[in-house]
mmCIF file of the N, C-alpha and C atoms, coordinates in Angstrom:
data_MODEL
# 
_entry.id   MODEL 
# 
loop_
_atom_site.group_PDB 
_atom_site.id 
_atom_site.type_symbol 
_atom_site.label_atom_id 
_atom_site.label_alt_id 
_atom_site.label_comp_id 
_atom_site.label_asym_id 
_atom_site.label_entity_id 
_atom_site.label_seq_id 
_atom_site.pdbx_PDB_ins_code 
_atom_site.Cartn_x 
_atom_site.Cartn_y 
_atom_site.Cartn_z 
_atom_site.occupancy 
_atom_site.B_iso_or_equiv 
_atom_site.pdbx_formal_charge 
_atom_site.auth_seq_id 
_atom_site.auth_comp_id 
_atom_site.auth_asym_id 
_atom_site.auth_atom_id 
_atom_site.pdbx_PDB_model_num 
ATOM 1   N N  . MET A 1 1  ? 0.728  -8.478 13.550  1.00 0.00 ? 1  MET A N  1 
ATOM 2   C CA . MET A 1 1  ? 1.625  -7.918 12.567  1.00 0.00 ? 1  MET A CA 1 
ATOM 3   C C  . MET A 1 1  ? 0.946  -6.745 11.872  1.00 0.00 ? 1  MET A C  1 
ATOM 4   N N  . ASP A 1 2  ? 1.698  -5.662 11.649  1.00 0.00 ? 2  ASP A N  1 
ATOM 5   C CA . ASP A 1 2  ? 1.155  -4.480 10.991  1.00 0.00 ? 2  ASP A CA 1 
ATOM 6   C C  . ASP A 1 2  ? 0.954  -4.728 9.506   1.00 0.00 ? 2  ASP A C  1 
ATOM 7   N N  . GLU A 1 3  ? -0.077 -4.095 8.971   1.00 0.00 ? 3  GLU A N  1 
ATOM 8   C CA . GLU A 1 3  ? -0.338 -4.188 7.539   1.00 0.00 ? 3  GLU A CA 1 
ATOM 9   C C  . GLU A 1 3  ? 0.562  -3.211 6.790   1.00 0.00 ? 3  GLU A C  1 
ATOM 10  N N  . MET A 1 4  ? 1.142  -3.655 5.674   1.00 0.00 ? 4  MET A N  1 
ATOM 11  C CA . MET A 1 4  ? 2.028  -2.827 4.865   1.00 0.00 ? 4  MET A CA 1 
ATOM 12  C C  . MET A 1 4  ? 1.218  -1.727 4.174   1.00 0.00 ? 4  MET A C  1 
ATOM 13  N N  . ILE A 1 5  ? 1.687  -0.490 4.271   1.00 0.00 ? 5  ILE A N  1 
ATOM 14  C CA . ILE A 1 5  ? 1.076  0.640  3.574   1.00 0.00 ? 5  ILE A CA 1 
ATOM 15  C C  . ILE A 1 5  ? 1.808  0.786  2.244   1.00 0.00 ? 5  ILE A C  1 
ATOM 16  N N  . CYS A 1 6  ? 1.064  0.747  1.143   1.00 0.00 ? 6  CYS A N  1 
ATOM 17  C CA . CYS A 1 6  ? 1.662  0.791  -0.189  1.00 0.00 ? 6  CYS A CA 1 
ATOM 18  C C  . CYS A 1 6  ? 1.267  2.058  -0.936  1.00 0.00 ? 6  CYS A C  1 
ATOM 19  N N  . PHE A 1 7  ? 2.256  2.741  -1.457  1.00 0.00 ? 7  PHE A N  1 
ATOM 20  C CA . PHE A 1 7  ? 2.043  3.874  -2.351  1.00 0.00 ? 7  PHE A CA 1 
ATOM 21  C C  . PHE A 1 7  ? 2.430  3.393  -3.735  1.00 0.00 ? 7  PHE A C  1 
ATOM 22  N N  . ARG A 1 8  ? 1.480  3.405  -4.662  1.00 0.00 ? 8  ARG A N  1 
ATOM 23  C CA . ARG A 1 8  ? 1.735  2.932  -6.023  1.00 0.00 ? 8  ARG A CA 1 
ATOM 24  C C  . ARG A 1 8  ? 2.004  4.120  -6.941  1.00 0.00 ? 8  ARG A C  1 
ATOM 25  N N  . VAL A 1 9  ? 3.122  4.076  -7.658  1.00 0.00 ? 9  VAL A N  1 
ATOM 26  C CA . VAL A 1 9  ? 3.435  5.059  -8.684  1.00 0.00 ? 9  VAL A CA 1 
ATOM 27  C C  . VAL A 1 9  ? 2.996  4.420  -9.995  1.00 0.00 ? 9  VAL A C  1 
ATOM 28  N N  . VAL A 1 10 ? 1.980  5.027  -10.650 1.00 0.00 ? 10 VAL A N  1 
ATOM 29  C CA . VAL A 1 10 ? 1.378  4.424  -11.837 1.00 0.00 ? 10 VAL A CA 1 
ATOM 30  C C  . VAL A 1 10 ? 1.414  5.372  -13.031 1.00 0.00 ? 10 VAL A C  1 
ATOM 31  N N  . LYS A 1 11 ? 1.504  4.791  -14.229 1.00 0.00 ? 11 LYS A N  1 
ATOM 32  C CA . LYS A 1 11 ? 1.453  5.556  -15.471 1.00 0.00 ? 11 LYS A CA 1 
ATOM 33  C C  . LYS A 1 11 ? 0.006  5.921  -15.757 1.00 0.00 ? 11 LYS A C  1 
ATOM 34  N N  . GLU A 1 12 ? -0.228 7.187  -16.067 1.00 0.00 ? 12 GLU A N  1 
ATOM 35  C CA . GLU A 1 12 ? -1.557 7.691  -16.393 1.00 0.00 ? 12 GLU A CA 1 
ATOM 36  C C  . GLU A 1 12 ? -1.494 8.352  -17.765 1.00 0.00 ? 12 GLU A C  1 
ATOM 37  N N  . PRO A 1 13 ? -2.631 8.616  -18.405 1.00 0.00 ? 13 PRO A N  1 
ATOM 38  C CA . PRO A 1 13 ? -2.612 9.272  -19.719 1.00 0.00 ? 13 PRO A CA 1 
ATOM 39  C C  . PRO A 1 13 ? -1.919 10.637 -19.713 1.00 0.00 ? 13 PRO A C  1 
ATOM 40  N N  . TYR A 1 14 ? -1.968 11.360 -18.606 1.00 0.00 ? 14 TYR A N  1 
ATOM 41  C CA . TYR A 1 14 ? -1.387 12.704 -18.511 1.00 0.00 ? 14 TYR A CA 1 
ATOM 42  C C  . TYR A 1 14 ? 0.038  12.707 -17.967 1.00 0.00 ? 14 TYR A C  1 
ATOM 43  N N  . GLY A 1 15 ? 0.525  11.570 -17.500 1.00 0.00 ? 15 GLY A N  1 
ATOM 44  C CA . GLY A 1 15 ? 1.851  11.502 -16.890 1.00 0.00 ? 15 GLY A CA 1 
ATOM 45  C C  . GLY A 1 15 ? 1.905  10.368 -15.880 1.00 0.00 ? 15 GLY A C  1 
ATOM 46  N N  . TRP A 1 16 ? 2.158  10.707 -14.622 1.00 0.00 ? 16 TRP A N  1 
ATOM 47  C CA . TRP A 1 16 ? 2.288  9.722  -13.553 1.00 0.00 ? 16 TRP A CA 1 
ATOM 48  C C  . TRP A 1 16 ? 1.444  10.144 -12.362 1.00 0.00 ? 16 TRP A C  1 
ATOM 49  N N  . ALA A 1 17 ? 1.103  9.182  -11.508 1.00 0.00 ? 17 ALA A N  1 
ATOM 50  C CA . ALA A 1 17 ? 0.335  9.479  -10.301 1.00 0.00 ? 17 ALA A CA 1 
ATOM 51  C C  . ALA A 1 17 ? 0.820  8.599  -9.161  1.00 0.00 ? 17 ALA A C  1 
ATOM 52  N N  . VAL A 1 18 ? 0.656  9.105  -7.951  1.00 0.00 ? 18 VAL A N  1 
ATOM 53  C CA . VAL A 1 18 ? 0.884  8.312  -6.747  1.00 0.00 ? 18 VAL A CA 1 
ATOM 54  C C  . VAL A 1 18 ? -0.500 7.949  -6.228  1.00 0.00 ? 18 VAL A C  1 
ATOM 55  N N  . ARG A 1 19 ? -0.749 6.680  -6.077  1.00 0.00 ? 19 ARG A N  1 
ATOM 56  C CA . ARG A 1 19 ? -2.047 6.205  -5.585  1.00 0.00 ? 19 ARG A CA 1 
ATOM 57  C C  . ARG A 1 19 ? -1.861 5.420  -4.297  1.00 0.00 ? 19 ARG A C  1 
ATOM 58  N N  . MET A 1 20 ? -2.849 5.558  -3.432  1.00 0.00 ? 20 MET A N  1 
ATOM 59  C CA . MET A 1 20 ? -2.897 4.775  -2.198  1.00 0.00 ? 20 MET A CA 1 
ATOM 60  C C  . MET A 1 20 ? -4.304 4.211  -2.120  1.00 0.00 ? 20 MET A C  1 
ATOM 61  N N  . GLY A 1 21 ? -4.435 2.930  -2.380  1.00 0.00 ? 21 GLY A N  1 
ATOM 62  C CA . GLY A 1 21 ? -5.755 2.321  -2.423  1.00 0.00 ? 21 GLY A CA 1 
ATOM 63  C C  . GLY A 1 21 ? -6.570 2.908  -3.565  1.00 0.00 ? 21 GLY A C  1 
ATOM 64  N N  . GLN A 1 22 ? -7.872 3.008  -3.362  1.00 0.00 ? 22 GLN A N  1 
ATOM 65  C CA . GLN A 1 22 ? -8.746 3.566  -4.391  1.00 0.00 ? 22 GLN A CA 1 
ATOM 66  C C  . GLN A 1 22 ? -9.061 5.034  -4.136  1.00 0.00 ? 22 GLN A C  1 
ATOM 67  N N  . GLY A 1 23 ? -8.737 5.539  -2.926  1.00 0.00 ? 23 GLY A N  1 
ATOM 68  C CA . GLY A 1 23 ? -9.183 6.870  -2.554  1.00 0.00 ? 23 GLY A CA 1 
ATOM 69  C C  . GLY A 1 23 ? -8.215 8.007  -2.806  1.00 0.00 ? 23 GLY A C  1 
ATOM 70  N N  . MET A 1 24 ? -6.916 7.787  -2.731  1.00 0.00 ? 24 MET A N  1 
ATOM 71  C CA . MET A 1 24 ? -5.955 8.883  -2.826  1.00 0.00 ? 24 MET A CA 1 
ATOM 72  C C  . MET A 1 24 ? -5.228 8.842  -4.167  1.00 0.00 ? 24 MET A C  1 
ATOM 73  N N  . MET A 1 25 ? -5.107 10.009 -4.816  1.00 0.00 ? 25 MET A N  1 
ATOM 74  C CA . MET A 1 25 ? -4.363 10.104 -6.059  1.00 0.00 ? 25 MET A CA 1 
ATOM 75  C C  . MET A 1 25 ? -3.734 11.487 -6.147  1.00 0.00 ? 25 MET A C  1 
ATOM 76  N N  . THR A 1 26 ? -2.420 11.529 -6.438  1.00 0.00 ? 26 THR A N  1 
ATOM 77  C CA . THR A 1 26 ? -1.705 12.787 -6.618  1.00 0.00 ? 26 THR A CA 1 
ATOM 78  C C  . THR A 1 26 ? -1.038 12.736 -7.983  1.00 0.00 ? 26 THR A C  1 
ATOM 79  N N  . PRO A 1 27 ? -1.369 13.662 -8.916  1.00 0.00 ? 27 PRO A N  1 
ATOM 80  C CA . PRO A 1 27 ? -0.785 13.628 -10.261 1.00 0.00 ? 27 PRO A CA 1 
ATOM 81  C C  . PRO A 1 27 ? 0.583  14.305 -10.347 1.00 0.00 ? 27 PRO A C  1 
ATOM 82  N N  . PHE A 1 28 ? 1.425  13.784 -11.236 1.00 0.00 ? 28 PHE A N  1 
ATOM 83  C CA . PHE A 1 28 ? 2.751  14.352 -11.505 1.00 0.00 ? 28 PHE A CA 1 
ATOM 84  C C  . PHE A 1 28 ? 3.033  14.250 -12.994 1.00 0.00 ? 28 PHE A C  1 
ATOM 85  N N  . ARG A 1 29 ? 3.833  15.179 -13.521 1.00 0.00 ? 29 ARG A N  1 
ATOM 86  C CA . ARG A 1 29 ? 4.209  15.123 -14.932 1.00 0.00 ? 29 ARG A CA 1 
ATOM 87  C C  . ARG A 1 29 ? 5.368  14.178 -15.180 1.00 0.00 ? 29 ARG A C  1 
ATOM 88  N N  . SER A 1 30 ? 6.177  13.902 -14.143 1.00 0.00 ? 30 SER A N  1 
ATOM 89  C CA . SER A 1 30 ? 7.329  13.021 -14.351 1.00 0.00 ? 30 SER A CA 1 
ATOM 90  C C  . SER A 1 30 ? 7.307  11.855 -13.367 1.00 0.00 ? 30 SER A C  1 
ATOM 91  N N  . ARG A 1 31 ? 7.862  10.766 -13.819 1.00 0.00 ? 31 ARG A N  1 
ATOM 92  C CA . ARG A 1 31 ? 7.976  9.564  -12.985 1.00 0.00 ? 31 ARG A CA 1 
ATOM 93  C C  . ARG A 1 31 ? 8.884  9.834  -11.794 1.00 0.00 ? 31 ARG A C  1 
ATOM 94  N N  . ARG A 1 32 ? 9.994  10.541 -12.033 1.00 0.00 ? 32 ARG A N  1 
ATOM 95  C CA . ARG A 1 32 ? 10.955 10.842 -10.976 1.00 0.00 ? 32 ARG A CA 1 
ATOM 96  C C  . ARG A 1 32 ? 10.293 11.608 -9.830  1.00 0.00 ? 32 ARG A C  1 
ATOM 97  N N  . ARG A 1 33 ? 9.503  12.638 -10.150 1.00 0.00 ? 33 ARG A N  1 
ATOM 98  C CA . ARG A 1 33 ? 8.847  13.434 -9.104  1.00 0.00 ? 33 ARG A CA 1 
ATOM 99  C C  . ARG A 1 33 ? 7.829  12.603 -8.333  1.00 0.00 ? 33 ARG A C  1 
ATOM 100 N N  . ALA A 1 34 ? 7.104  11.728 -9.031  1.00 0.00 ? 34 ALA A N  1 
ATOM 101 C CA . ALA A 1 34 ? 6.127  10.869 -8.358  1.00 0.00 ? 34 ALA A CA 1 
ATOM 102 C C  . ALA A 1 34 ? 6.825  9.920  -7.391  1.00 0.00 ? 34 ALA A C  1 
ATOM 103 N N  . ILE A 1 35 ? 7.960  9.343  -7.810  1.00 0.00 ? 35 ILE A N  1 
ATOM 104 C CA . ILE A 1 35 ? 8.711  8.442  -6.936  1.00 0.00 ? 35 ILE A CA 1 
ATOM 105 C C  . ILE A 1 35 ? 9.252  9.201  -5.730  1.00 0.00 ? 35 ILE A C  1 
ATOM 106 N N  . GLU A 1 36 ? 9.771  10.406 -5.936  1.00 0.00 ? 36 GLU A N  1 
ATOM 107 C CA . GLU A 1 36 ? 10.270 11.221 -4.814  1.00 0.00 ? 36 GLU A CA 1 
ATOM 108 C C  . GLU A 1 36 ? 9.163  11.517 -3.813  1.00 0.00 ? 36 GLU A C  1 
ATOM 109 N N  . HIS A 1 37 ? 7.984  11.863 -4.313  1.00 0.00 ? 37 HIS A N  1 
ATOM 110 C CA . HIS A 1 37 ? 6.842  12.180 -3.445  1.00 0.00 ? 37 HIS A CA 1 
ATOM 111 C C  . HIS A 1 37 ? 6.431  10.953 -2.621  1.00 0.00 ? 37 HIS A C  1 
ATOM 112 N N  . ALA A 1 38 ? 6.273  9.811  -3.295  1.00 0.00 ? 38 ALA A N  1 
ATOM 113 C CA . ALA A 1 38 ? 5.883  8.580  -2.601  1.00 0.00 ? 38 ALA A CA 1 
ATOM 114 C C  . ALA A 1 38 ? 6.955  8.154  -1.601  1.00 0.00 ? 38 ALA A C  1 
ATOM 115 N N  . SER A 1 39 ? 8.217  8.299  -1.971  1.00 0.00 ? 39 SER A N  1 
ATOM 116 C CA . SER A 1 39 ? 9.317  7.928  -1.075  1.00 0.00 ? 39 SER A CA 1 
ATOM 117 C C  . SER A 1 39 ? 9.334  8.797  0.178   1.00 0.00 ? 39 SER A C  1 
ATOM 118 N N  . GLY A 1 40 ? 8.961  10.064 0.040   1.00 0.00 ? 40 GLY A N  1 
ATOM 119 C CA . GLY A 1 40 ? 8.873  10.949 1.207   1.00 0.00 ? 40 GLY A CA 1 
ATOM 120 C C  . GLY A 1 40 ? 7.822  10.470 2.196   1.00 0.00 ? 40 GLY A C  1 
ATOM 121 N N  . PHE A 1 41 ? 6.654  10.052 1.674   1.00 0.00 ? 41 PHE A N  1 
ATOM 122 C CA . PHE A 1 41 ? 5.616  9.501  2.545   1.00 0.00 ? 41 PHE A CA 1 
ATOM 123 C C  . PHE A 1 41 ? 6.108  8.245  3.247   1.00 0.00 ? 41 PHE A C  1 
ATOM 124 N N  . VAL A 1 42 ? 6.759  7.361  2.491   1.00 0.00 ? 42 VAL A N  1 
ATOM 125 C CA . VAL A 1 42 ? 7.255  6.109  3.060   1.00 0.00 ? 42 VAL A CA 1 
ATOM 126 C C  . VAL A 1 42 ? 8.270  6.385  4.166   1.00 0.00 ? 42 VAL A C  1 
ATOM 127 N N  . GLU A 1 43 ? 9.196  7.294  3.921   1.00 0.00 ? 43 GLU A N  1 
ATOM 128 C CA . GLU A 1 43 ? 10.203 7.631  4.927   1.00 0.00 ? 43 GLU A CA 1 
ATOM 129 C C  . GLU A 1 43 ? 9.555  8.172  6.204   1.00 0.00 ? 43 GLU A C  1 
ATOM 130 N N  . ALA A 1 44 ? 8.576  9.054  6.057   1.00 0.00 ? 44 ALA A N  1 
ATOM 131 C CA . ALA A 1 44 ? 7.884  9.612  7.228   1.00 0.00 ? 44 ALA A CA 1 
ATOM 132 C C  . ALA A 1 44 ? 7.161  8.512  8.021   1.00 0.00 ? 44 ALA A C  1 
ATOM 133 N N  . LEU A 1 45 ? 6.510  7.607  7.327   1.00 0.00 ? 45 LEU A N  1 
ATOM 134 C CA . LEU A 1 45 ? 5.808  6.519  8.007   1.00 0.00 ? 45 LEU A CA 1 
ATOM 135 C C  . LEU A 1 45 ? 6.774  5.567  8.701   1.00 0.00 ? 45 LEU A C  1 
ATOM 136 N N  . ARG A 1 46 ? 7.879  5.268  8.039   1.00 0.00 ? 46 ARG A N  1 
ATOM 137 C CA . ARG A 1 46 ? 8.869  4.365  8.644   1.00 0.00 ? 46 ARG A CA 1 
ATOM 138 C C  . ARG A 1 46 ? 9.499  4.968  9.891   1.00 0.00 ? 46 ARG A C  1 
ATOM 139 N N  . GLN A 1 47 ? 9.679  6.282  9.916   1.00 0.00 ? 47 GLN A N  1 
ATOM 140 C CA . GLN A 1 47 ? 10.229 6.936  11.103  1.00 0.00 ? 47 GLN A CA 1 
ATOM 141 C C  . GLN A 1 47 ? 9.289  6.787  12.295  1.00 0.00 ? 47 GLN A C  1 
ATOM 142 N N  . ARG A 1 48 ? 7.998  6.631  12.025  1.00 0.00 ? 48 ARG A N  1 
ATOM 143 C CA . ARG A 1 48 ? 7.012  6.396  13.084  1.00 0.00 ? 48 ARG A CA 1 
ATOM 144 C C  . ARG A 1 48 ? 6.835  4.915  13.385  1.00 0.00 ? 48 ARG A C  1 
ATOM 145 N N  . GLY A 1 49 ? 7.597  4.062  12.692  1.00 0.00 ? 49 GLY A N  1 
ATOM 146 C CA . GLY A 1 49 ? 7.515  2.631  12.943  1.00 0.00 ? 49 GLY A CA 1 
ATOM 147 C C  . GLY A 1 49 ? 6.466  1.908  12.122  1.00 0.00 ? 49 GLY A C  1 
ATOM 148 N N  . GLU A 1 50 ? 5.884  2.579  11.136  1.00 0.00 ? 50 GLU A N  1 
ATOM 149 C CA . GLU A 1 50 ? 4.872  1.960  10.277  1.00 0.00 ? 50 GLU A CA 1 
ATOM 150 C C  . GLU A 1 50 ? 5.551  1.281  9.089   1.00 0.00 ? 50 GLU A C  1 
ATOM 151 N N  . PRO A 1 51 ? 5.129  0.070  8.723   1.00 0.00 ? 51 PRO A N  1 
ATOM 152 C CA . PRO A 1 51 ? 5.692  -0.572 7.535   1.00 0.00 ? 51 PRO A CA 1 
ATOM 153 C C  . PRO A 1 51 ? 5.091  0.059  6.274   1.00 0.00 ? 51 PRO A C  1 
ATOM 154 N N  . ALA A 1 52 ? 5.941  0.490  5.353   1.00 0.00 ? 52 ALA A N  1 
ATOM 155 C CA . ALA A 1 52 ? 5.461  1.143  4.135   1.00 0.00 ? 52 ALA A CA 1 
ATOM 156 C C  . ALA A 1 52 ? 6.427  0.861  2.993   1.00 0.00 ? 52 ALA A C  1 
ATOM 157 N N  . GLN A 1 53 ? 5.904  0.936  1.758   1.00 0.00 ? 53 GLN A N  1 
ATOM 158 C CA . GLN A 1 53 ? 6.743  0.724  0.585   1.00 0.00 ? 53 GLN A CA 1 
ATOM 159 C C  . GLN A 1 53 ? 6.170  1.477  -0.612  1.00 0.00 ? 53 GLN A C  1 
ATOM 160 N N  . VAL A 1 54 ? 7.018  1.681  -1.619  1.00 0.00 ? 54 VAL A N  1 
ATOM 161 C CA . VAL A 1 54 ? 6.618  2.267  -2.893  1.00 0.00 ? 54 VAL A CA 1 
ATOM 162 C C  . VAL A 1 54 ? 6.593  1.147  -3.915  1.00 0.00 ? 54 VAL A C  1 
ATOM 163 N N  . ILE A 1 55 ? 5.523  1.060  -4.687  1.00 0.00 ? 55 ILE A N  1 
ATOM 164 C CA . ILE A 1 55 ? 5.408  0.105  -5.781  1.00 0.00 ? 55 ILE A CA 1 
ATOM 165 C C  . ILE A 1 55 ? 5.327  0.919  -7.062  1.00 0.00 ? 55 ILE A C  1 
ATOM 166 N N  . ILE A 1 56 ? 6.236  0.647  -8.003  1.00 0.00 ? 56 ILE A N  1 
ATOM 167 C CA . ILE A 1 56 ? 6.282  1.397  -9.249  1.00 0.00 ? 56 ILE A CA 1 
ATOM 168 C C  . ILE A 1 56 ? 5.712  0.527  -10.358 1.00 0.00 ? 56 ILE A C  1 
ATOM 169 N N  . GLU A 1 57 ? 4.631  1.004  -10.986 1.00 0.00 ? 57 GLU A N  1 
ATOM 170 C CA . GLU A 1 57 ? 4.006  0.281  -12.085 1.00 0.00 ? 57 GLU A CA 1 
ATOM 171 C C  . GLU A 1 57 ? 4.163  1.101  -13.356 1.00 0.00 ? 57 GLU A C  1 
ATOM 172 N N  . GLY A 1 58 ? 4.345  0.427  -14.468 1.00 0.00 ? 58 GLY A N  1 
ATOM 173 C CA . GLY A 1 58 ? 4.460  1.123  -15.736 1.00 0.00 ? 58 GLY A CA 1 
ATOM 174 C C  . GLY A 1 58 ? 4.610  0.142  -16.867 1.00 0.00 ? 58 GLY A C  1 
ATOM 175 N N  . TRP A 1 59 ? 5.013  0.627  -18.015 1.00 0.00 ? 59 TRP A N  1 
ATOM 176 C CA . TRP A 1 59 ? 5.251  -0.218 -19.170 1.00 0.00 ? 59 TRP A CA 1 
ATOM 177 C C  . TRP A 1 59 ? 6.742  -0.392 -19.359 1.00 0.00 ? 59 TRP A C  1 
ATOM 178 N N  . PRO A 1 60 ? 7.182  -1.524 -19.895 1.00 0.00 ? 60 PRO A N  1 
ATOM 179 C CA . PRO A 1 60 ? 8.614  -1.736 -20.120 1.00 0.00 ? 60 PRO A CA 1 
ATOM 180 C C  . PRO A 1 60 ? 9.252  -0.624 -20.949 1.00 0.00 ? 60 PRO A C  1 
ATOM 181 N N  . SER A 1 61 ? 8.502  0.043  -21.813 1.00 0.00 ? 61 SER A N  1 
ATOM 182 C CA . SER A 1 61 ? 9.061  1.122  -22.634 1.00 0.00 ? 61 SER A CA 1 
ATOM 183 C C  . SER A 1 61 ? 9.483  2.313  -21.781 1.00 0.00 ? 61 SER A C  1 
ATOM 184 N N  . ASP A 1 62 ? 9.044  2.379  -20.541 1.00 0.00 ? 62 ASP A N  1 
ATOM 185 C CA . ASP A 1 62 ? 9.452  3.447  -19.635 1.00 0.00 ? 62 ASP A CA 1 
ATOM 186 C C  . ASP A 1 62 ? 10.913 3.284  -19.252 1.00 0.00 ? 62 ASP A C  1 
ATOM 187 N N  . ARG A 1 63 ? 11.441 2.101  -19.443 1.00 0.00 ? 63 ARG A N  1 
ATOM 188 C CA . ARG A 1 63 ? 12.862 1.847  -19.196 1.00 0.00 ? 63 ARG A CA 1 
ATOM 189 C C  . ARG A 1 63 ? 13.593 2.048  -20.513 1.00 0.00 ? 63 ARG A C  1 
ATOM 190 N N  . GLU A 1 64 ? 14.663 2.761  -20.489 1.00 0.00 ? 64 GLU A N  1 
ATOM 191 C CA . GLU A 1 64 ? 15.367 3.145  -21.712 1.00 0.00 ? 64 GLU A CA 1 
ATOM 192 C C  . GLU A 1 64 ? 15.916 1.967  -22.505 1.00 0.00 ? 64 GLU A C  1 
ATOM 193 N N  . THR A 1 65 ? 16.194 0.853  -21.865 1.00 0.00 ? 65 THR A N  1 
ATOM 194 C CA . THR A 1 65 ? 16.878 -0.254 -22.540 1.00 0.00 ? 65 THR A CA 1 
ATOM 195 C C  . THR A 1 65 ? 15.922 -1.293 -23.114 1.00 0.00 ? 65 THR A C  1 
ATOM 196 N N  . GLU A 1 66 ? 14.613 -1.185 -22.861 1.00 0.00 ? 66 GLU A N  1 
ATOM 197 C CA . GLU A 1 66 ? 13.695 -2.223 -23.302 1.00 0.00 ? 66 GLU A CA 1 
ATOM 198 C C  . GLU A 1 66 ? 12.825 -1.747 -24.463 1.00 0.00 ? 66 GLU A C  1 
ATOM 199 N N  . PRO A 1 67 ? 12.452 -2.638 -25.384 1.00 0.00 ? 67 PRO A N  1 
ATOM 200 C CA . PRO A 1 67 ? 11.607 -2.264 -26.519 1.00 0.00 ? 67 PRO A CA 1 
ATOM 201 C C  . PRO A 1 67 ? 10.173 -1.961 -26.090 1.00 0.00 ? 67 PRO A C  1 
ATOM 202 N N  . ARG A 1 68 ? 9.427  -1.270 -26.946 1.00 0.00 ? 68 ARG A N  1 
ATOM 203 C CA . ARG A 1 68 ? 8.039  -0.894 -26.669 1.00 0.00 ? 68 ARG A CA 1 
ATOM 204 C C  . ARG A 1 68 ? 7.162  -2.137 -26.499 1.00 0.00 ? 68 ARG A C  1 
ATOM 205 N N  . SER A 1 69 ? 6.380  -2.156 -25.440 1.00 0.00 ? 69 SER A N  1 
ATOM 206 C CA . SER A 1 69 ? 5.475  -3.265 -25.177 1.00 0.00 ? 69 SER A CA 1 
ATOM 207 C C  . SER A 1 69 ? 4.361  -2.745 -24.282 1.00 0.00 ? 69 SER A C  1 
ATOM 208 N N  . TRP A 1 70 ? 3.167  -3.288 -24.414 1.00 0.00 ? 70 TRP A N  1 
ATOM 209 C CA . TRP A 1 70 ? 2.040  -2.817 -23.607 1.00 0.00 ? 70 TRP A CA 1 
ATOM 210 C C  . TRP A 1 70 ? 1.806  -3.675 -22.377 1.00 0.00 ? 70 TRP A C  1 
ATOM 211 N N  . SER A 1 71 ? 2.637  -4.666 -22.134 1.00 0.00 ? 71 SER A N  1 
ATOM 212 C CA . SER A 1 71 ? 2.508  -5.440 -20.905 1.00 0.00 ? 71 SER A CA 1 
ATOM 213 C C  . SER A 1 71 ? 3.009  -4.593 -19.732 1.00 0.00 ? 71 SER A C  1 
ATOM 214 N N  . ARG A 1 72 ? 2.339  -4.686 -18.622 1.00 0.00 ? 72 ARG A N  1 
ATOM 215 C CA . ARG A 1 72 ? 2.694  -3.878 -17.458 1.00 0.00 ? 72 ARG A CA 1 
ATOM 216 C C  . ARG A 1 72 ? 3.774  -4.559 -16.633 1.00 0.00 ? 72 ARG A C  1 
ATOM 217 N N  . ILE A 1 73 ? 4.572  -3.743 -15.960 1.00 0.00 ? 73 ILE A N  1 
ATOM 218 C CA . ILE A 1 73 ? 5.596  -4.255 -15.056 1.00 0.00 ? 73 ILE A CA 1 
ATOM 219 C C  . ILE A 1 73 ? 5.353  -3.658 -13.679 1.00 0.00 ? 73 ILE A C  1 
ATOM 220 N N  . THR A 1 74 ? 5.839  -4.295 -12.674 1.00 0.00 ? 74 THR A N  1 
ATOM 221 C CA . THR A 1 74 ? 5.750  -3.789 -11.307 1.00 0.00 ? 74 THR A CA 1 
ATOM 222 C C  . THR A 1 74 ? 7.114  -3.898 -10.664 1.00 0.00 ? 74 THR A C  1 
ATOM 223 N N  . THR A 1 75 ? 7.562  -2.821 -10.031 1.00 0.00 ? 75 THR A N  1 
ATOM 224 C CA . THR A 1 75 ? 8.833  -2.796 -9.335  1.00 0.00 ? 75 THR A CA 1 
ATOM 225 C C  . THR A 1 75 ? 8.570  -2.380 -7.891  1.00 0.00 ? 75 THR A C  1 
ATOM 226 N N  . PHE A 1 76 ? 9.127  -3.096 -6.935  1.00 0.00 ? 76 PHE A N  1 
ATOM 227 C CA . PHE A 1 76 ? 8.977  -2.744 -5.536  1.00 0.00 ? 76 PHE A CA 1 
ATOM 228 C C  . PHE A 1 76 ? 10.180 -1.909 -5.111  1.00 0.00 ? 76 PHE A C  1 
ATOM 229 N N  . TRP A 1 77 ? 9.942  -0.823 -4.445  1.00 0.00 ? 77 TRP A N  1 
ATOM 230 C CA . TRP A 1 77 ? 10.968 0.115  -4.011  1.00 0.00 ? 77 TRP A CA 1 
ATOM 231 C C  . TRP A 1 77 ? 10.943 0.169  -2.497  1.00 0.00 ? 77 TRP A C  1 
ATOM 232 N N  . GLN A 1 78 ? 11.988 -0.300 -1.844  1.00 0.00 ? 78 GLN A N  1 
ATOM 233 C CA . GLN A 1 78 ? 12.018 -0.262 -0.376  1.00 0.00 ? 78 GLN A CA 1 
ATOM 234 C C  . GLN A 1 78 ? 13.272 0.371  0.121   1.00 0.00 ? 78 GLN A C  1 
# 
């Protein structure tokens, strides 16, 4: 079975970043642009038959409907 390739969209002090493991990091000013970038990689890999997904990490306050909290959330995007 193939190993899943994960692109993590994470909140950083300067904005957002797309991370892959410990070695790759691409910075973005907006969450939307980071998700679009990671989704493009996932789509390209899936077209080649590779299993891939986007994992979105952040704080609940990043969602407009939830109150401010410092606990982290994780959302899987497939």
